C-alpha positions in Angstrom: 39.3 -47.0 65.3 40.2 -45.0 68.1 41.2 -41.4 68.9 44.8 -41.8 67.2 45.6 -37.9 68.7 44.8 -38.9 72.6 48.1 -39.0 74.6 46.3 -40.3 77.6 46.4 -43.9 78.9 43.3 -43.5 81.2 43.4 -45.4 84.7 42.3 -49.0 84.1 42.8 -48.8 80.4 45.8 -49.8 80.1 47.3 -52.0 77.7 50.8 -52.0 79.1 52.8 -50.4 82.0 56.2 -48.9 82.2 58.3 -49.2 85.1 61.6 -47.5 85.3 63.9 -49.4 87.8 67.2 -47.6 89.5 69.4 -49.8 87.6 69.1 -47.9 84.2 66.4 -50.4 83.2 62.8 -49.8 81.9 60.4 -52.8 82.2 57.7 -52.5 79.7 54.8 -55.1 80.5 52.0 -56.2 78.8 49.2 -56.4 81.4 45.8 -57.9 80.0 46.7 -61.6 81.1 43.2 -62.1 81.1 42.7 -61.5 77.6 46.2 -63.2 77.2 47.1 -60.0 76.2 45.4 -59.6 73.1 46.3 -56.7 70.6 44.1 -53.7 69.8 44.5 -50.5 67.8 44.3 -49.2 71.6 47.4 -51.6 72.6 49.3 -49.7 69.3 48.6 -46.7 70.4 49.9 -47.2 74.1 53.0 -48.8 72.7 53.8 -45.8 70.8 53.3 -43.2 73.6 55.4 -45.4 75.9 58.1 -45.9 73.3 58.0 -41.8 73.1 58.4 -41.8 76.8 61.1 -44.3 77.0 63.2 -42.6 73.7 64.1 -39.5 75.8 64.1 -41.0 79.4 68.0 -40.6 80.1 67.3 -43.0 83.3 66.6 -46.2 80.9 69.9 -47.7 79.1 67.9 -50.9 78.4 64.7 -52.1 78.2 63.1 -55.5 79.3 59.4 -56.2 77.5 57.6 -58.7 79.1 54.0 -59.7 79.9 52.0 -60.7 83.1 50.6 -64.1 82.8 50.7 -67.3 81.1 50.9 -65.9 77.5 53.3 -63.0 76.0 50.6 -62.0 73.7 48.1 -64.7 71.8 47.5 -62.1 68.5 44.4 -59.9 67.9 41.7 -59.4 70.7 38.6 -59.5 68.3 36.6 -58.2 71.1 38.2 -55.0 71.6 36.3 -52.0 70.9 37.0 -50.1 67.6 38.4 -53.6 65.9 36.0 -53.2 62.9 36.7 -50.3 60.2 34.2 -49.6 58.3 33.5 -47.2 54.9 31.1 -46.0 52.3 32.2 -48.2 49.7 34.6 -51.1 49.5 37.3 -48.8 48.4 37.0 -46.4 51.3 36.9 -49.4 53.3 40.4 -50.7 51.9 41.7 -47.0 51.9 40.8 -46.9 55.7 42.5 -50.1 56.7 45.6 -49.2 54.9 46.0 -45.9 56.2 45.3 -47.4 60.1 48.0 -49.9 59.3 50.4 -47.6 58.2 49.3 -45.6 61.5 50.1 -48.9 63.5 53.5 -49.4 61.6 54.7 -46.1 62.5 53.9 -46.8 66.4 55.8 -50.4 66.0 58.7 -48.4 64.2 58.6 -46.0 67.4 59.2 -49.1 69.5 61.4 -50.9 67.1 64.2 -47.9 66.8 64.6 -46.9 70.3 68.2 -46.2 70.5 68.0 -48.1 73.8 68.6 -52.3 73.3 65.0 -54.4 74.4 65.2 -57.9 75.6 62.0 -59.7 75.2 60.9 -62.4 77.7 58.6 -64.5 76.1 56.3 -67.1 77.8 53.3 -69.1 76.6 51.5 -68.4 73.5 53.3 -65.6 71.3 51.0 -65.7 68.3 50.1 -63.3 65.3 50.8 -59.5 66.6 52.3 -60.9 69.8 55.4 -62.6 67.8 55.6 -59.7 65.5 56.1 -57.7 68.5 58.7 -59.7 70.1 60.5 -60.2 66.8 61.0 -56.0 66.9 63.2 -56.8 70.2 67.0 -56.9 69.9 67.3 -60.1 71.8 64.6 -62.9 72.8 64.9 -65.3 75.8 62.1 -67.7 75.6 60.8 -70.0 78.4 60.3 -73.5 77.7 56.4 -73.5 77.2 57.0 -70.7 74.7 55.0 -71.1 71.3 55.6 -69.0 68.5 53.1 -68.7 65.2 51.9 -66.3 62.5 48.4 -67.9 61.8 46.8 -65.0 59.7 46.7 -66.9 56.1 44.5 -69.2 57.9 42.0 -66.9 58.5 42.2 -65.1 55.1 44.4 -62.0 55.7 48.2 -61.1 55.1 50.9 -60.9 57.9 50.6 -56.9 58.7 52.9 -56.0 61.0 56.2 -57.3 59.5 56.8 -60.6 61.2 57.2 -62.6 58.2 59.7 -60.2 57.0 61.7 -60.0 60.5 61.4 -63.9 60.2 63.3 -63.7 56.7 65.9 -61.3 57.8 66.5 -63.7 61.1 66.4 -67.5 59.5 66.1 -66.8 56.1 63.2 -66.8 53.2 62.7 -70.3 53.2 61.4 -70.2 56.9 59.9 -67.2 56.4 57.6 -68.7 53.8 57.1 -72.3 55.8 55.9 -70.2 58.9 53.8 -67.5 57.1 52.2 -69.5 54.3 51.4 -72.7 56.8 50.5 -70.5 60.3 52.6 -73.4 61.7 53.2 -73.6 65.4 57.1 -73.6 66.6 58.3 -74.4 70.1 61.2 -72.7 71.9 63.5 -75.1 71.1 63.1 -74.8 67.2 62.8 -70.8 67.3 66.4 -70.9 69.1 67.5 -73.1 66.4 66.3 -70.8 63.7 67.9 -67.8 65.2 64.5 -66.4 66.5 65.1 -66.5 70.0 68.6 -66.4 71.5 68.4 -68.1 74.7 65.5 -70.9 76.1 65.0 -71.3 79.8 62.8 -73.0 82.4 59.8 -71.0 82.8 60.7 -70.2 86.6 64.0 -69.1 85.4 62.6 -66.6 82.5 62.3 -63.5 84.6 65.6 -63.5 86.5 67.6 -64.4 83.2 65.9 -61.9 80.6 66.5 -59.2 83.2 69.8 -60.2 84.1 70.6 -59.8 80.5 69.1 -56.2 80.1 71.0 -55.1 83.4 74.3 -56.3 81.5 73.6 -54.5 78.5 72.5 -51.2 80.7 75.5 -51.3 82.7 77.4 -50.6 79.6 78.7 -47.3 78.1 75.5 -45.7 76.7 76.1 -44.3 73.8 78.2 -46.9 72.7 75.5 -49.5 73.1 73.3 -47.2 71.4 75.6 -46.7 68.5 76.1 -50.9 67.9 72.3 -51.3 68.0 72.1 -48.8 65.3 74.7 -49.6 63.2 73.8 -53.2 63.1 70.0 -52.3 62.5 71.4 -50.0 59.5 72.7 -53.5 58.0 70.2 -56.0 59.4 67.2 -54.0 58.1 68.4 -52.8 55.2 65.0 -52.5 52.4 62.8 -53.1 55.7 61.1 -49.5 55.2 60.0 -50.6 51.6 59.0 -54.1 52.3 56.7 -52.7 55.3 54.9 -50.1 52.6 53.9 -53.5 50.7 52.7 -55.0 53.7 50.2 -52.2 54.4 48.4 -52.3 51.3 48.5 -56.4 51.1 47.1 -56.5 54.8 44.6 -53.5 53.8 43.3 -55.8 50.8 43.1 -59.1 52.0 41.2 -57.7 55.6 38.3 -56.2 53.4 38.2 -59.7 51.2 35.4 -62.3 51.4 38.1 -64.4 52.3 38.5 -62.8 55.2 35.1 -62.7 56.5 34.9 -66.3 55.8 38.4 -66.7 57.6 37.2 -65.0 60.9 33.4 -66.5 60.7 34.8 -70.0 60.0 37.0 -69.5 63.2 34.4 -68.1 65.7 32.3 -71.5 64.4 35.2 -73.6 64.9 34.9 -75.0 61.6 37.4 -75.4 58.6 37.4 -72.2 56.2 36.6 -72.5 52.7 38.3 -69.8 50.9 37.1 -68.6 47.2 40.2 -66.2 46.4 37.7 -63.1 46.5 
């Protein structure tokens, strides 16, 4: 894994960057377009650090979450350092995965529970962890070319950051199960119809529309805006924390399974996997 106590983001190692505009807007940008903004343990660490900075910055009244390049986030970067967790026994390896995933959940919670509202601007691939990150935003605007999916079961692992739970919250349990159990991809108009995004715009207008919406929110009374977000979240996310505890254990068990080993091997070899349920 990585040094979870490190509070520094070294130059040249940024997975995301934060810019504070003069209009009350904080712009958080995923900035590894050459990797399709693939997610890693380090990405989670940096998200937590920047969420802490945003939380206590009175100059930021709303956040625009965006990404450089042609994809918002194409999922896990399997080439990232520290990706695999080892252990002296299967039990220890599962335990370490469980604690690692719980740590990721804590970083994501710092972002999802920001007092400032977050508007996500999504283009291109929004898969796996990318989809889960977008679902943590308060409002999502998608470009017409955006594609969404939770492909985890196709490689032998459970959805591990609560994306399926948030789909159940926003679109209903049936759609959450359909998307998470099949890994099926949906386009932006379908995501809008399901309530998973609030607006679809031409790709060329994505940045302008998302920024305008975030600035519209930032122009309102900050104490009232934060109270409204907090109240809605208290209702909408009731039961989420308990469900995420189950998610962490399910992810740890499946990540250390033979099915996961087969799923990743099959993906690398570009062949269909053969799962044995072990």
